[in-house]
C-alpha positions in Angstrom: 65.5 72.2 -21.2 64.8 74.2 -18.0 62.2 73.1 -15.5 58.9 74.8 -15.9 57.3 75.8 -12.7 54.5 78.1 -13.9 52.2 77.7 -16.9 49.9 80.5 -18.1 47.1 79.6 -20.4 45.0 82.1 -22.5 41.8 80.3 -23.3 40.0 81.2 -26.6 37.5 79.6 -28.8 39.9 77.9 -31.2 43.4 78.5 -30.0 45.2 78.2 -26.7 48.2 80.4 -26.0 50.6 78.8 -23.5 53.5 80.4 -21.7 55.8 78.4 -19.5 58.2 80.1 -17.0 61.0 79.1 -14.7 60.8 79.7 -10.9 62.5 83.1 -11.3 60.0 84.2 -14.0 62.2 83.7 -17.0 60.2 82.5 -20.0 61.0 78.9 -21.0 58.5 78.4 -23.8 55.6 79.9 -25.7 53.2 77.8 -27.7 50.1 78.4 -29.8 48.0 75.2 -29.8 44.7 74.1 -31.2 42.2 72.4 -28.9 43.4 68.9 -30.0 47.0 69.8 -29.6 46.3 71.2 -26.1 44.7 68.0 -25.0 47.8 66.1 -26.2 50.1 68.6 -24.4 48.3 68.2 -21.1 
């Protein structure tokens, strides 16, 4: 897996949308997490 240098997080009431990108801006991952899943992810 590529190294993630940027993480964008869209905060909402029940779901967090995460977007990880490499240094050059290429997307590495996208995830849709609940509040509990987000806590475990971080």
